N, C-alpha and C positions, 0 to 999 in steps of 0.2 A: 504494500499500499505506499502511495506517495502522499506526504502530508506537507502543504504550504498555506501558509497564511496568504490569502489571495488579495490584493487591494481591491476594495469596491469598484475601482475604476475599471477592472476587467470585466465588468458588467454594464458599464457605461454610467458609473456612478462616482462620485467623489473618491479619492484614494482613501481617505480616513475621515471618520466622522466624530463628533463629540460623544456619542452613545458607545462606541467600541468598535473592536475589529470583528469582519467576518472571517472566520476559519473555515477553509473549503478542503475537503479530502477528495483527491481522485483515486478512485479504486476500480478495481475489475478482475475478471478471470477469463482463461481461455481453455477450453477442453475440447480436445479431439479424440476420436476413436475409430477403430474398424470393428464393424459388428456384422456377424453373419448368423442368419435365422433360418431355420427349417419350418414353414409355415403350413406344412402338410400338402402344399400344392407345388412344393419346390423349395429350393434354397436360393435367398436373396443376401448378398454381401455389398455393404456399402461403407463409403466413409462418412462418420457422424460427427455432429457437434452437441454440446451439452448433454452428455449422456450422464455422467454424475455431477458435475458443477455447470450451472449455466453460463455460458460465453456472454461476457456482459462488460459495459464500462459505466461507471456511475459518479455521481458528484454529492456528496454530503455535506452540508454546511450548517454551522452554529453561529450565532452572535449572542454575546453576554449583553444582556439589557439590564443588569444590576438587580440586586434584591433577591438573588437566587434565580430570575428568570433567564430562560434563552430563547430565542428565535431559532428555529431548525427547518431544515427543508432536505429533500433527498429526491434526485432524478436518476433513473437507472433504465439503461437501454439494454436489450437483448439482441445478440447477432448470432448468425449461423458462421462458425468458422470454416466450414467445408465450402461454403458459397461467398462469403463476404455480404450477404444479404441480411436485412432485419429479420428477427425472429418473430413469431407469433403473428398478429394482426397488422404488421409494417408500420404501425405508428413509431414515433421516434423514442420515446420514453415509454416503453411498451410493459415494463415490470412493475416499476413503482413511480410515482411522482407525486410527491406530497410537502404541503408546507405546514408550520404548526409551531406550537409554544410548550415549553417544558419548565417545570419548576416543581417546588416542593409538594404540590398538589397532584401532581402526574404529568401526564404528556397527552396533548390533543393535536391531531393532525388530520389535514383536509386534502383530499385528491383522489389518487389509486392506491389502496391500502390492501394489504393481506388481511384475510378474515382472522377471527379467533381461531376457526376451524384449521386453517393452514398453519398457523404457529403451533398447534398440537401436532399437525402431522411432521412438521419439521424436528419436533422434539422426540417423538416416540418412533417413527420409523428410521431405525438407526443405521449408521455407517461411520467410517473413518474420515475419508477425505472430504465427504459429505453426507448429509442425511436425506431421507426423502428422494431416492433417486434410483438410478438403474438398479433393477433387481430386488426392490423393496415392493412388497404386495400392496401397500396403500397408493404408491405411485402410478400401480397398474388400474387400480380401481376407482379412485376418487372423481368426482364430478368437478370439471374444471371451473364452471361459474360459481361454485361454492367456496373458493379459494382466493381470489383476487376480485376487489370489488371497487369499479368505477364510481365517481360521483359520490364519494364517501366520506363519512367523518370516523376517526377511531381514537379511542381513549385508552389510555392504559395508566392504572393506579400506581402510587408507590406501594413496595411490600409492606404489609403489616404482620408481623410475626409468621413470616414464610408465605403469606397468602397475597397474589397479585390479581387484580380483576381487570378484565379487558372487554370494552363495549365496542360496537360498530353499528352504522347505519348508513345505508346507500339508497340513493334514488336511481333505480335501474336503468331506465330509459329516460329520466327526465322529462317526463310528459309526452315522449312520443306513443304513438299507440301500439297496443293497448296501454294507457296511461300509467299504471302502476304495475306493468310486467318488470320483473327484476328488481322491486323494491326488497330490500334485505333489512333485517335487524338480527344483532347477534350479541350473546354475551358469554364470556368464559371466564373459569376460575382455575388459577395455576397455584399449587401449593408444593413448596420445596423445604425440606429439612434435610440436612446432612447428604446423603448418598440417594435419598428418595424423593421422587416428584410424580405429582399426579394433576390430571387436568379433568375438568367438567365443563363442556360447551353446549350450548344451544344456539340454532340459527333457523330463522324463518325467511323464506324467500318466494316471492311469487312469480307463477308461470301462468303462460297462456294455455288454455286447456283444448286447443286444437292445433295441428302442425301447421296449417297455413292462418297466419296473422293478420287480423284486419282491426279497424278501430271498434268494431262492436265485439271482438273476441272478448269472452269472460276470462276473468283470472281466478285461478285457485292459489293455495298456499301450502308449499311443500315445508317440513319441519326435519331438522337435522339434530340429533342426540349422539354426543361423543363423549367417551370415556377412556381415559388412558393412564399408564401409571409405568413406571422403570425404578429399577434400583441397581446401583453400581457396586458389584462385590468386588471391584478391583481386578479379579482375574477374567471375570465376565460381566456384561452390562445386559441384561434381558428388559425386554420392553414389551408391553400389549397396547394395542390400540384397537378400539371397538366403536362403529358407528351404524346408526339406523337412520333410515330416511323413511318419512311417511308423508302421505297427502297427495300421490300421484298413484293411482291404483292401475292406469291403463298404460302399459309399456308402449303401446302404438302411437302415444303424443310424442313428438319430437320438435321441440324448439329450443331456443336458446337457453331457457332456464328451467326446461321440464326434465325432471330427473325420476325416472320409474322408482316405485317403492322397493326399497333393497336393505340390505344389512351386509356389512363386511368387517372382517378382523384381520390383523396381522400380528403375529408373534415375531418378534426380530431379537437378535442379540449381536452384540459385538464383543469379539474375544481380542484383546489387545495384547501387545508385546510379543507378537510372532515375527521374528525377525526385526525390520525397522518399520513394522506396519501391523494392521489389524485384519481379522476376517469378519464378514458380516454375513450373517444367516437370517433369511427370512422365508416364512410361511405364511400363508394366508387364503381364505376364502371369501368369494361373494356369493350372495343368495338373493335371487330375484323374488320378490314376495308372489308375484302374479303365478309363476311356473317354474320348475326346477330346471325347465329347458334353457333358462337364463342363467345357470349358475356356473361358477368357474373357481379354479384352484390355481394358487401361484405360488411358487416357489423360487428362491435365488440365494447363489453363494458367489460371493465377491471378496477378493483380497485387495486391500489398498496399501500401496507400499510408499513410504516418504523418502523422495531422493533429498529433500531439503526441507526447511520449514515453509516453503511456498510452493514447492514444486512435488508432484506425486505421480505415480504409476498405477493402474488398476487393470484388473483382469477377472472374469468371471463367467458364470453360466446361470442362466435362469430359464423358467419355462412357464407356460400356461396351459392348464387343461380346461378346454372350453367344452361345456354342453352344447346341445344342438343349436340352440338359439344365441349363443354367446360368441362374441367376436373380439375379447379382450386380447392384447399382446403385451409384450415386455416393453415398457415405457421408458424413454429418457426423462430427463428432468425438464429440459427445454424445448425438445422436438418430438414429434409424433413417433411411436414406435413403428416396427416393420409390420405392415397391415396384414391381416389374415381375412378370413370368410367365416361366417357362423358355422359352428360345430369343428373347426379345424384346430388342432393343438399347434404350440409354438414352443420351439426350442431354440434358444439364442446363445451365443457366446461372444465376448468381447474383449478388446485389449485397447486400453487408451492411456493418455496422459494429460495432465491439467497443471496449470500453473496460475498462481494468483499475483496481483500488484496492489 
C-alpha cells in the first residue's frame, strides 16, 4: 500500500486549509490465474482475473475535523487483469464508492456500500491470502444483489463489550419502475471475544414478482437471515455460516432482485503454518425450497503460499455437484466462474498469483 499526504490541490482545491489536511491512501491488488474446469460437457481452460482477490485500485481518504471527528471517503475500481477491461457493470468505481463521517459515536457512509451480509461472508468463509473467494461454498451460492448496495447509507457502531452493530438502508432503483424495487434494509450484530467471533444478520429486499418488469409490476419482499461463528484454536480455525432466504416461493421469477427461497451453509477451515502458507478447506450445500432438483453441493481445497508480505501463490481444486435444475459453478471473487448447464457437475483446478500495493 502506498500512503501519501496528498495536497488538496490534487483535487482542484487549495493545497492546505485551516481545518486540517486530507490523507489519501492509494491501494490495490492484482490477481491472475489459469483455471481449467470440466463442466460435464467438455473441458474449458482459460486465463482468469480476480479468482482469490479482486484485481482493483482504490483511493481511501480521511480528514481530521477536530473533536475526534473525521471526514472519510473510499473509491474503488475493479478490473480484469487478463483483458485490462473494467470488471462488473463497467462503471468507474464499480466495487465501492462512498463518503462519510467517523467519530466516537460510530461511522456513517453514503454511496455504494457492502451490506452487513457481505461483511459476514468475508469473515466466516475462510482463506489465507483472502476470504470468501475461489473454492469457498458461500462464494458459489450467494446472491449478488444481497451483498453490494447502491444508493445506500451504512452505519457501524463503536464496539461495546465486544459487540458491534451495523445497519444499512438502500433505495434500490431510486424511484425507477417499479418504484420500490430493490429497496433494502439490513441490520447485523457482530460479537468478538478472544478467539471467538459470531454474527447475526437480517436483511429485507424488495423484488418484482414477474420476470418482465413494468411500471405496474407489483413488488414483494424477500428476507434473509444469517448466522455464523468461528473459533481460532491456533493450529486450526473452523467456521460455520448458515443463511436462509424466504419471501419468493416461485423459482421461475427472474429479475434483478428476485432470489428464489433457499438456504445454504458452509463449513470452512483454515490450517495455518503449512510451509510458508495455509490450507483452506470448504464444504457446503444449497437447498432450493421449492424442489430438491435445484439443490447443489460444493467442496473446495486450496493452498495459499506467501512469497512475501504482499505477494502470494495459490493452487486448488474445487467442485460442484448439481441436481437436475441447478447450474452452479466454481466462482471467482471478481469474475463469473466457468459456466455449466443445469444438472451437470463441475470440477475445477486453478493455479495463480496475486500481489497487493
